[in-house]
C-alpha positions as CSV (number, residue, x, y, z in Angstrom):
1,M,-76.6,73.0,-0.8
2,K,-76.4,72.9,3.0
3,I,-73.1,72.3,4.8
4,L,-72.8,71.4,8.5
5,A,-69.4,72.5,9.8
6,I,-67.5,71.6,12.9
7,E,-64.5,73.5,14.4
8,T,-62.5,72.4,17.4
9,S,-59.0,73.4,16.6
10,C,-58.3,75.2,19.9
11,D,-60.6,76.3,22.8
12,D,-63.8,77.2,21.0
13,T,-66.4,74.5,20.3
14,A,-68.2,75.7,17.1
15,I,-70.8,74.3,14.7
16,A,-72.5,76.2,11.9
17,I,-74.8,75.4,9.0
18,L,-74.4,77.3,5.7
19,E,-76.7,77.3,2.8
20,A,-75.3,78.1,-0.6
21,K,-77.7,78.7,-3.4
22,N,-77.1,80.4,-6.8
23,G,-73.7,81.7,-5.7
24,K,-75.2,83.3,-2.5
25,F,-74.5,82.3,1.1
26,T,-77.0,82.2,3.9
27,A,-75.8,81.5,7.4
28,L,-78.6,79.4,8.9
29,S,-76.7,79.1,12.2
30,N,-73.3,79.8,13.8
31,I,-73.0,78.6,17.4
32,V,-69.7,79.1,19.3
33,S,-69.2,77.8,22.8
34,S,-66.1,79.5,24.3
35,Q,-64.2,77.7,27.1
36,H,-63.8,80.3,29.8
37,I,-62.2,77.8,32.1
38,H,-58.8,78.6,30.6
39,Q,-58.9,82.1,32.0
40,N,-58.0,80.5,35.4
41,Y,-54.7,79.2,33.9
42,G,-53.5,82.1,31.7
43,G,-53.6,79.9,28.6
44,V,-55.1,77.0,26.8
45,F,-54.4,73.5,28.2
46,P,-55.0,71.0,25.3
47,I,-56.2,68.1,27.5
48,L,-58.6,70.3,29.4
49,A,-59.8,71.9,26.1
50,K,-60.3,68.3,24.7
51,R,-62.6,67.4,27.6
52,E,-64.6,70.6,27.2
53,H,-65.1,69.8,23.5
54,Q,-66.3,66.3,24.4
55,T,-68.9,67.9,26.7
56,N,-70.0,70.7,24.4
57,L,-70.2,69.2,20.9
58,V,-73.7,67.6,21.2
59,P,-75.3,70.6,22.9
60,V,-73.8,72.9,20.3
61,L,-74.9,70.7,17.5
62,T,-78.4,70.6,18.9
63,Q,-78.5,74.4,19.1
64,A,-77.1,74.8,15.5
65,L,-79.7,72.5,14.0
66,Q,-82.5,74.0,16.0
67,K,-81.6,77.5,14.9
68,A,-81.4,76.4,11.3
69,K,-84.8,74.7,11.7
70,L,-83.4,71.3,10.9
71,L,-83.8,69.6,14.2
72,K,-86.6,67.1,14.1
73,I,-87.5,64.4,16.7
74,R,-87.5,60.9,15.5
75,N,-91.0,59.5,14.9
76,S,-92.2,56.0,15.7
77,K,-91.8,55.0,12.0
78,S,-88.1,55.8,11.9
79,Q,-85.8,52.9,11.6
80,S,-84.3,52.1,15.0
81,I,-80.5,52.2,15.6
82,D,-79.2,48.6,15.5
83,D,-76.5,47.2,17.7
84,R,-74.0,47.0,14.8
85,Q,-74.3,50.8,14.2
86,L,-73.9,51.6,17.9
87,L,-70.9,49.4,18.1
88,E,-69.2,51.2,15.2
89,I,-70.0,54.6,16.7
90,K,-68.6,53.5,20.0
91,K,-65.5,52.3,18.3
92,I,-65.1,55.7,16.5
93,L,-65.5,57.6,19.7
94,E,-63.6,55.2,21.9
95,K,-61.0,57.9,22.8
96,E,-63.5,60.6,23.4
97,S,-64.6,60.1,27.0
98,G,-68.4,60.6,27.5
99,L,-69.0,61.8,23.9
100,Y,-70.3,58.4,22.8
101,E,-73.2,58.5,25.4
102,F,-74.1,62.0,24.4
103,T,-74.0,61.2,20.7
104,K,-75.9,57.9,21.1
105,K,-78.7,59.8,22.9
106,F,-78.8,62.5,20.3
107,L,-79.0,60.1,17.4
108,E,-81.7,58.1,19.1
109,T,-83.7,61.3,19.7
110,Y,-83.5,63.2,16.4
111,E,-83.9,62.5,12.7
112,K,-81.1,62.8,10.2
113,P,-81.0,66.5,9.2
114,K,-81.3,67.6,5.6
115,V,-77.7,68.6,5.1
116,D,-75.6,67.7,2.1
117,Y,-72.1,67.7,3.5
118,I,-70.3,67.6,6.8
119,A,-67.1,69.8,7.0
120,V,-64.6,69.6,9.8
121,T,-61.3,71.3,10.7
122,C,-58.5,68.8,10.3
123,G,-55.6,71.2,11.0
124,P,-53.7,73.2,12.0
125,G,-54.4,73.3,15.7
126,L,-54.0,71.5,19.0
127,E,-54.0,67.8,18.1
128,P,-56.1,66.6,21.1
129,C,-58.7,69.2,20.3
130,L,-58.7,68.5,16.5
131,W,-59.3,64.8,17.1
132,V,-62.5,65.4,19.1
133,G,-64.1,67.3,16.2
134,V,-62.8,64.9,13.6
135,N,-64.0,61.8,15.4
136,F,-67.4,63.4,16.0
137,A,-67.6,64.2,12.3
138,K,-66.6,60.6,11.5
139,A,-69.5,59.3,13.7
140,L,-72.0,61.6,12.1
141,S,-70.8,60.8,8.6
142,Y,-71.0,57.1,9.2
143,F,-74.4,57.1,10.8
144,W,-76.1,59.7,8.5
145,D,-74.2,58.5,5.4
146,I,-73.2,62.1,4.5
147,S,-69.9,62.9,2.8
148,V,-67.3,64.6,4.9
149,I,-64.9,67.4,3.8
150,P,-61.7,68.1,5.8
151,V,-60.8,71.8,5.9
152,N,-57.7,73.8,6.7
153,H,-58.3,76.2,9.5
154,I,-56.1,78.9,8.0
155,E,-57.9,78.6,4.7
156,G,-61.2,79.2,6.6
157,H,-59.8,82.5,8.0
158,I,-59.1,83.7,4.5
159,L,-62.2,82.5,2.8
160,V,-64.7,83.6,5.4
161,N,-64.3,87.0,3.8
162,F,-66.2,85.8,0.8
163,L,-69.4,85.6,2.8
164,E,-70.1,89.2,2.4
165,N,-67.8,90.3,-0.4
166,N,-68.4,89.8,-4.1
167,L,-66.2,87.1,-5.6
168,Y,-66.7,87.9,-9.3
169,Y,-66.0,91.2,-10.9
170,K,-65.4,92.9,-14.2
171,K,-62.0,94.3,-15.1
172,E,-63.4,97.7,-16.0
173,S,-65.6,98.1,-12.8
174,F,-66.0,96.2,-9.6
175,P,-68.0,96.7,-6.4
176,K,-66.3,98.6,-3.5
177,R,-65.7,95.5,-1.4
178,S,-65.1,92.9,-4.1
179,I,-62.0,90.7,-3.7
180,R,-59.5,90.8,-6.6
181,F,-56.4,88.8,-7.1
182,P,-53.6,88.6,-6.5
183,A,-54.2,89.4,-2.8
184,I,-52.1,89.4,0.3
185,S,-53.7,87.8,3.3
186,L,-52.6,88.6,6.9
187,V,-53.7,85.8,9.1
188,V,-53.0,86.8,12.7
189,S,-54.2,85.0,15.8
190,G,-53.0,83.4,19.0
191,G,-51.2,80.6,17.2
192,H,-50.4,82.0,13.8
193,T,-49.0,85.1,12.2
194,Q,-48.6,84.6,8.5
195,L,-48.5,86.6,5.3
196,I,-50.0,84.6,2.4
197,L,-49.9,85.4,-1.3
198,V,-53.4,84.5,-2.6
199,K,-53.3,84.0,-6.3
200,G,-56.8,82.7,-6.4
201,I,-59.1,80.6,-4.3
202,G,-57.1,77.6,-3.3
203,K,-53.8,79.0,-4.7
204,Y,-51.7,80.1,-1.8
205,D,-48.0,80.7,-1.1
206,I,-46.8,81.5,2.4
207,I,-44.4,84.4,1.9
208,G,-43.8,85.3,5.6
209,E,-44.5,84.1,9.1
210,T,-43.4,84.5,12.7
211,R,-40.1,83.0,13.7
212,D,-41.1,82.7,17.3
213,D,-44.2,84.0,19.1
214,A,-47.3,84.9,17.1
215,A,-48.9,88.3,17.6
216,G,-51.7,86.9,19.7
217,E,-49.2,85.1,21.9
218,C,-47.4,88.4,22.4
219,F,-50.7,90.0,23.5
220,D,-51.4,87.2,25.9
221,K,-47.9,87.2,27.5
222,A,-47.9,91.0,27.8
223,A,-51.2,90.8,29.5
224,R,-49.9,88.1,31.9
225,I,-46.9,90.3,32.8
226,L,-49.3,93.2,33.5
227,G,-51.6,91.0,35.6
228,L,-54.6,91.4,33.3
229,G,-55.7,87.8,32.7
230,Y,-56.4,85.7,29.6
231,P,-57.0,86.1,26.7
232,G,-54.8,89.2,26.5
233,G,-55.7,90.7,23.1
234,P,-59.3,91.9,24.0
235,I,-58.2,93.2,27.4
236,I,-55.2,95.2,26.1
237,S,-57.3,96.5,23.3
238,K,-60.0,97.8,25.6
239,I,-57.6,99.4,28.1
240,A,-55.6,101.0,25.2
241,A,-58.7,102.4,23.6
242,D,-59.6,104.2,26.9
243,Y,-56.2,105.7,27.2
244,R,-55.7,109.4,26.3
245,G,-52.5,111.3,26.1
246,P,-48.8,110.6,25.2
247,T,-47.0,107.6,26.7
248,P,-43.4,107.7,27.9
249,V,-43.1,103.9,27.2
250,K,-41.0,103.1,24.2
251,L,-41.1,99.6,22.9
252,P,-39.2,98.0,19.9
253,R,-40.7,97.0,16.6
254,P,-38.9,93.7,15.9
255,M,-38.0,93.0,12.3
256,M,-40.2,95.9,11.1
257,H,-37.6,97.2,8.7
258,T,-36.1,93.9,7.4
259,K,-36.5,93.2,3.7
260,D,-38.3,89.9,4.2
261,Y,-41.9,89.4,5.3
262,D,-41.2,87.4,8.5
263,F,-42.2,88.5,12.0
264,S,-40.7,88.1,15.5
265,F,-42.6,89.1,18.6
266,S,-40.6,87.3,21.3
267,G,-38.3,90.3,21.6
268,L,-41.3,92.6,22.2
269,K,-42.6,90.4,24.9
270,T,-39.1,90.4,26.6
271,A,-39.0,94.2,26.3
272,V,-42.3,94.4,28.1
273,L,-40.9,92.2,30.9
274,Y,-37.8,94.4,31.3
275,E,-39.7,97.6,31.0
276,T,-42.1,96.6,33.9
277,K,-39.4,95.2,36.1
278,G,-39.3,97.1,39.4
279,K,-42.1,99.4,38.3
280,Q,-45.3,99.9,40.3
281,L,-48.2,98.7,38.1
282,T,-50.5,101.6,38.6
283,K,-53.6,102.0,36.6
284,K,-52.0,104.8,34.6
285,Y,-48.8,102.8,33.9
286,I,-50.8,99.7,32.8
287,S,-52.8,101.9,30.4
288,Q,-49.6,103.3,29.0
289,M,-48.1,99.9,28.6
290,C,-51.3,98.5,26.9
291,F,-51.2,101.4,24.4
292,A,-47.5,100.9,23.7
293,V,-47.8,97.1,23.2
294,Q,-50.8,97.4,20.9
295,D,-49.1,100.2,18.9
296,A,-45.9,98.2,18.5
297,I,-47.7,95.1,17.3
298,C,-50.0,97.1,14.9
299,D,-47.0,99.0,13.4
300,V,-45.1,95.8,12.6
301,L,-48.1,93.9,11.1
302,I,-49.2,96.9,9.0
303,K,-45.7,97.8,7.7
304,K,-44.9,94.2,6.7
305,T,-48.3,93.7,5.1
306,L,-48.3,96.9,3.1
307,N,-44.7,96.1,1.9
308,A,-45.8,92.7,0.7
309,A,-48.8,94.1,-1.0
310,K,-46.7,96.7,-2.9
311,D,-44.0,94.2,-3.8
312,Y,-46.5,91.6,-5.1
313,K,-48.7,94.2,-6.8
314,A,-51.7,93.0,-4.8
315,K,-55.1,94.3,-5.6
316,T,-56.6,93.3,-2.2
317,I,-55.5,92.9,1.4
318,I,-57.4,90.3,3.3
319,L,-57.3,90.1,7.1
320,G,-58.3,87.1,9.2
321,G,-57.7,85.6,12.6
322,G,-58.6,86.7,16.1
323,V,-56.2,89.6,16.3
324,S,-57.7,91.0,13.1
325,A,-60.8,91.9,15.2
326,N,-58.6,94.5,16.9
327,S,-60.3,97.9,16.2
328,E,-57.0,99.8,16.3
329,L,-55.4,97.5,13.8
330,R,-58.3,97.9,11.4
331,S,-58.3,101.7,11.9
332,Q,-54.6,102.1,11.4
333,F,-54.7,99.8,8.3
334,E,-57.3,102.1,6.7
335,F,-55.4,105.3,7.7
336,K,-52.0,104.2,6.5
337,N,-53.5,102.8,3.3
338,K,-55.8,105.7,2.5
339,N,-53.8,106.9,-0.5
340,A,-53.3,103.5,-2.0
341,K,-55.7,101.8,-4.5
342,I,-55.5,98.5,-2.6
343,K,-58.8,97.4,-1.0
344,I,-58.6,96.1,2.6
345,I,-61.1,93.4,3.4
346,Y,-61.9,92.0,6.8
347,P,-64.8,89.9,8.2
348,P,-67.2,91.0,10.9
349,K,-65.5,90.8,14.2
350,E,-67.5,87.7,15.3
351,L,-66.1,85.9,12.3
352,S,-62.5,87.0,12.8
353,T,-62.2,84.7,15.9
354,D,-62.5,80.9,15.5
355,N,-66.0,79.8,14.2
356,A,-67.5,77.1,12.2
357,L,-69.0,79.3,9.5
358,M,-65.6,79.9,8.1
359,I,-65.0,76.2,7.9
360,A,-68.3,75.8,6.0
361,V,-67.3,78.5,3.5
362,A,-64.0,76.9,2.9
363,A,-65.7,73.5,2.4
364,Y,-68.0,75.1,-0.2
365,F,-65.1,76.4,-2.3
366,R,-63.3,73.0,-1.9
367,L,-66.3,71.5,-3.7
368,K,-66.6,74.2,-6.3
369,Q,-63.0,74.7,-7.3
370,P,-61.6,71.9,-9.4
371,H,-58.0,72.8,-8.9
372,F,-58.4,72.1,-5.1
373,A,-58.4,68.3,-5.9
374,K,-55.0,68.7,-7.6
375,A,-53.4,71.2,-5.2
376,S,-54.7,70.1,-1.8
377,R,-52.7,67.7,0.4
378,V,-56.0,66.1,1.4
379,K,-58.8,65.3,-1.1
380,E,-61.9,67.3,-0.5
381,K,-64.4,64.5,-0.2
382,I,-63.0,61.4,1.5
383,A,-64.4,58.3,3.2
384,W,-64.9,58.9,6.9
385,Q,-62.6,56.1,7.7
386,K,-59.7,57.9,6.1
387,L,-60.3,61.2,7.9
388,S,-57.3,62.3,10.0
389,V,-55.7,65.2,11.8
390,H,-52.8,67.3,10.7
391,A,-51.8,69.5,13.6
392,N,-49.2,71.4,11.6
393,L,-51.1,71.6,8.3
394,R,-50.1,74.5,6.1
395,V,-51.7,76.2,3.2
396,G,-50.1,76.2,-0.2
């Protein structure tokens, strides 16, 4: 089985092709085009991101198919595209400026690839961005006559961990990095900070989430205050990693000791603002602040996650989302959990951030797990005409 997956939930245009055979996954391609233009504005502008997706989707698709060795030029014997088909594709892409012409040229140039399904992120995310990917998937599904699978972006961050970790295990012995249930998943990114009880694949309960800013937003806003640019997480992480010595900066750990599993990072952002007010932003002071910000965020995330894992008797902790790529977060998780029997699982760093491979994996399990059809808010295989966007889509 080959799945072509499309991801456009925020500011990364991503397409991947996954092959699943005999229970094993092979990533044939995983292309991500990041929109660096947003660095000039200190954040993602949805309409600007939408335009970038419209420009990037066809080139990214071409690269993904080429790398997977599935890109073949149409030969003279191939059936030509008739006016009726072009009219329908134009109608599907009528709100995606320029994408119709790019798509038309692509379809006229290349053969239908040998893929079995098209998967696409339908939510959560920025609605203008989601629609570009969904409409593109609609056009391809219609023209190639390939079934389409809508995927929850958060679910993708959880299930991408199954690419390299054994899914099945025996009760008496299991591989070191196998995933056992129940599990607690911490999905932490620029837009989401959630603790999810994973009872099994497709069986989720959100047990905690941020009441205001997500952890990734806090990194971004702290970086903006310090004049470091966007995105803030990687910049702060790099500066903090190079800092040596104690820091006089003391920042709060909002909600770290509450009995629930919710988060709040707005107060931490405000504390950074007041702490830096009137201060000279020297290189040393910025290094101290970066170390303090990262330390505070890590402390809160780890404390809450370990508490949830203990309370729910979890056998595995699953990390996902862009912030989970933070080296210090991973290191502290391992250190503070060293005496526990709970396994901590996280994907390769390049699969922590938004990518289409995670969407392909989630689509595969949608097809293979019969309870998805009953539990999911959106049926796994639907007619392309019914494919829609759910900007606030939740798991569970």
